[in-house]
matplotlib code that plots the C-alpha trace (Angstrom):
import matplotlib.pyplot as plt

x = [122.2, 119.6, 118.1, 114.5, 112.6, 109.3, 107.4, 104.4, 106.4, 108.0, 111.5, 113.6, 117.3, 119.9, 121.4, 118.9, 120.4, 118.7, 118.4, 117.0, 114.3, 113.8, 116.6, 115.5, 113.5, 113.0, 109.6, 109.1, 108.6, 111.9, 113.6, 112.5, 113.8, 117.3, 117.1, 115.1, 114.9, 113.8, 113.6, 110.9, 109.2, 105.5, 104.5, 103.7, 104.7, 101.1, 99.6, 98.1, 94.8, 95.1, 94.7, 97.8, 99.9, 98.7, 99.8, 103.3, 103.2, 102.2, 105.1, 107.7, 106.6, 106.3, 109.3, 110.9, 110.1, 111.2, 108.7, 109.9, 107.4, 105.9, 107.9, 105.0, 105.4, 109.2, 108.8, 106.5, 108.2, 106.6, 103.1, 100.7, 97.9, 98.7, 95.5, 96.0, 99.6, 98.6, 95.9, 98.4, 100.9, 98.2, 97.4, 101.1, 101.3, 98.3, 100.0, 103.0, 100.8, 99.1, 102.5, 104.0, 106.8, 109.7, 110.9, 109.5, 111.9, 111.5, 114.0, 114.0, 115.1, 118.3, 116.5, 115.7, 119.1, 120.5, 119.3, 117.7, 114.3, 114.5, 115.7, 112.5, 110.4, 112.0, 111.5, 107.9, 107.3, 108.8, 107.4, 103.8, 103.1, 105.1, 105.2, 106.3, 102.6, 101.4, 103.8, 103.4, 102.0, 98.3, 98.7, 101.0, 104.2, 107.1, 105.8, 107.7, 111.1, 111.3, 114.3, 115.3, 117.4, 118.8, 120.2, 122.1, 124.2, 123.6, 126.9, 126.7, 127.9, 125.6, 122.6, 123.2, 123.5, 120.3, 118.4, 119.4, 117.9, 114.6, 114.4, 114.7, 117.4, 119.5, 120.3, 124.1, 126.4, 129.2, 131.4, 131.0, 133.1, 132.8, 136.1, 135.6, 135.1, 137.1, 135.5, 131.8, 129.3, 129.4, 126.3, 123.8, 123.6, 119.9, 119.0, 121.1, 120.2, 122.7, 121.9, 125.0, 125.2, 128.7, 129.3, 132.9, 133.6, 133.9, 130.6, 131.3, 130.5, 131.9, 135.1, 135.6, 137.1, 134.0, 131.7, 133.7, 133.6, 129.8, 129.5, 131.8, 129.8, 126.5, 127.7, 127.7, 123.9, 121.2, 119.5, 120.7, 119.3, 121.6, 120.0, 122.2, 121.6, 124.9, 125.2, 125.5, 123.1, 121.8, 125.2, 126.5, 123.5, 123.8, 127.5, 127.1, 124.2, 126.3, 129.3, 127.1, 125.9]
y = [92.2, 89.6, 87.1, 88.1, 91.4, 92.4, 93.1, 94.6, 97.6, 100.6, 100.4, 103.5, 102.9, 105.6, 103.6, 101.2, 98.5, 96.2, 95.1, 96.7, 94.1, 90.7, 88.2, 85.5, 82.8, 84.7, 85.9, 89.0, 87.0, 85.2, 88.4, 90.5, 87.8, 88.7, 92.5, 95.5, 97.5, 96.8, 98.9, 97.5, 98.1, 97.7, 94.4, 94.8, 98.5, 99.2, 100.9, 98.1, 98.1, 99.5, 96.0, 94.8, 97.7, 97.0, 93.4, 94.6, 96.7, 93.8, 91.7, 94.5, 96.8, 100.5, 102.4, 99.3, 99.9, 102.2, 102.1, 102.8, 104.9, 103.4, 104.2, 106.3, 108.7, 108.8, 109.7, 112.6, 114.8, 112.6, 112.9, 114.9, 114.9, 117.0, 116.1, 112.4, 112.6, 114.5, 111.9, 109.1, 110.7, 111.2, 107.5, 106.6, 108.8, 106.9, 103.6, 104.8, 105.5, 102.2, 100.4, 102.4, 103.3, 105.4, 106.4, 106.9, 106.7, 108.4, 106.8, 109.2, 107.8, 108.8, 111.2, 113.5, 115.1, 118.1, 120.7, 124.0, 122.8, 119.5, 121.3, 123.4, 120.2, 118.6, 121.7, 121.9, 118.2, 118.0, 121.3, 121.2, 117.5, 115.1, 117.8, 117.6, 118.1, 115.3, 112.8, 114.1, 111.8, 111.9, 113.0, 115.9, 113.9, 114.0, 111.1, 109.4, 110.8, 111.7, 110.3, 111.1, 108.5, 110.3, 108.4, 109.3, 112.5, 113.6, 113.6, 112.7, 116.1, 118.0, 115.8, 116.0, 119.8, 120.2, 117.7, 119.8, 122.9, 121.0, 119.8, 116.1, 113.5, 112.2, 108.5, 108.2, 105.2, 105.9, 103.3, 104.7, 107.9, 110.4, 110.4, 114.1, 115.0, 114.6, 111.6, 111.3, 113.8, 113.9, 112.4, 115.2, 116.1, 115.2, 112.2, 110.2, 107.5, 105.1, 102.7, 100.5, 98.8, 97.3, 98.7, 98.2, 95.6, 91.8, 89.9, 88.6, 89.9, 93.3, 93.3, 94.8, 98.0, 98.7, 98.0, 100.3, 103.0, 102.8, 102.9, 105.9, 107.7, 107.1, 108.0, 111.7, 111.8, 111.9, 109.1, 107.0, 104.3, 101.9, 99.6, 97.0, 96.3, 94.3, 90.8, 89.5, 92.0, 89.8, 88.8, 92.4, 93.8, 91.3, 91.8, 95.6, 95.4, 93.1, 95.4, 98.3, 96.4]
z = [107.3, 108.3, 106.0, 106.7, 107.1, 108.5, 105.3, 107.1, 108.3, 106.7, 105.3, 105.4, 105.6, 105.0, 102.2, 100.5, 98.3, 95.8, 92.2, 89.1, 88.3, 90.0, 89.3, 86.9, 88.5, 91.8, 93.1, 95.2, 98.5, 98.1, 97.0, 100.0, 102.3, 101.1, 100.2, 101.3, 98.0, 94.4, 91.3, 89.1, 85.8, 85.7, 84.2, 80.6, 81.0, 81.9, 85.0, 87.2, 89.1, 92.6, 94.2, 92.3, 93.5, 97.0, 96.7, 95.8, 98.9, 101.0, 99.6, 100.0, 102.8, 102.6, 101.1, 99.5, 95.9, 93.1, 90.3, 86.8, 84.8, 81.7, 78.6, 77.3, 80.3, 80.1, 76.4, 77.3, 74.6, 72.0, 73.3, 71.2, 73.8, 76.9, 78.7, 78.2, 79.4, 82.5, 83.3, 82.9, 85.2, 87.8, 87.5, 87.9, 91.0, 92.4, 91.7, 93.6, 96.6, 96.4, 96.1, 99.0, 96.6, 98.0, 94.5, 91.0, 88.1, 84.7, 82.3, 79.3, 75.9, 74.0, 71.6, 74.6, 74.2, 76.2, 73.7, 74.9, 73.6, 75.5, 78.7, 78.4, 77.9, 81.0, 83.1, 82.1, 82.7, 86.2, 87.3, 85.9, 85.0, 87.2, 89.8, 93.5, 94.5, 92.4, 94.0, 97.5, 100.1, 100.6, 104.2, 103.3, 103.7, 101.2, 99.1, 96.3, 95.4, 91.7, 89.9, 86.3, 84.5, 81.3, 78.4, 75.2, 75.2, 78.7, 80.5, 84.2, 85.6, 83.3, 84.1, 87.9, 87.8, 85.7, 87.9, 90.9, 89.2, 88.7, 92.3, 91.2, 91.6, 88.7, 88.5, 88.4, 87.9, 90.3, 88.6, 85.1, 85.0, 82.1, 80.2, 79.4, 83.1, 86.2, 87.9, 88.6, 90.2, 94.0, 95.6, 96.6, 100.2, 100.5, 98.3, 95.9, 93.4, 91.9, 89.1, 88.7, 85.3, 85.4, 81.9, 80.9, 83.6, 83.2, 83.6, 87.1, 90.6, 91.5, 93.6, 97.0, 95.7, 93.5, 96.4, 98.7, 96.0, 95.9, 99.7, 99.9, 97.2, 98.9, 102.4, 101.6, 101.3, 103.9, 102.1, 99.1, 96.9, 95.0, 92.3, 90.7, 87.0, 86.7, 85.3, 88.8, 90.4, 93.2, 94.4, 94.0, 96.0, 98.8, 99.1, 99.3, 101.8, 104.0, 103.9, 105.2, 108.3]

ax = plt.figure().add_subplot(projection="3d")
ax.plot(x, y, z, "-o")
ax.set_aspect("equal")
plt.show()
């Protein structure tokens, strides 16, 4: 891995590695001299003006961002105004285009449990509201990949299987196995998304075995994204990125 990248170009690696949020005290320009990928929440959890998203694109380059949807969109099941929700999702899709985002992430709250009613709500949302067509590229290209990050009672195998049904990608932590299941879900053949939390591990950089496990998991996919939300996320991301070169 080199220390600098051409941020005016398009970034599309088979395995993209980065952090979930900028490390403390680091700006985007400094960050993208070290890593090629960043999962980021919108400042203030609000949709920005187009010129702001375009500035992010200028800093990062095309395809280097995963934008996390505002909490109001990820809590769509709590919305009482369908037209307002639809308009907000449309604006978020436009933000993703202006930012040149490769991925959009919908992190649903714990109360969106795996009940039949909530499965119906999720199916409707990702089919009719945050639809493939809405996040397609303006020139007919694939556009931003839709990732769903469940919380609460969703077990990884169940979430991964349901996401595949919906034609979206489930965010998985390959280092956090489900004690009620045999291991973790395999990475999808097409696109995989790992969000590594380090939960249950000491608050120090991940070891070589953990990094190798992540690389092996991602290697099965045509394209994979790995976002570190670990206590040492910058060191962990740089170590994995270097190991993949």
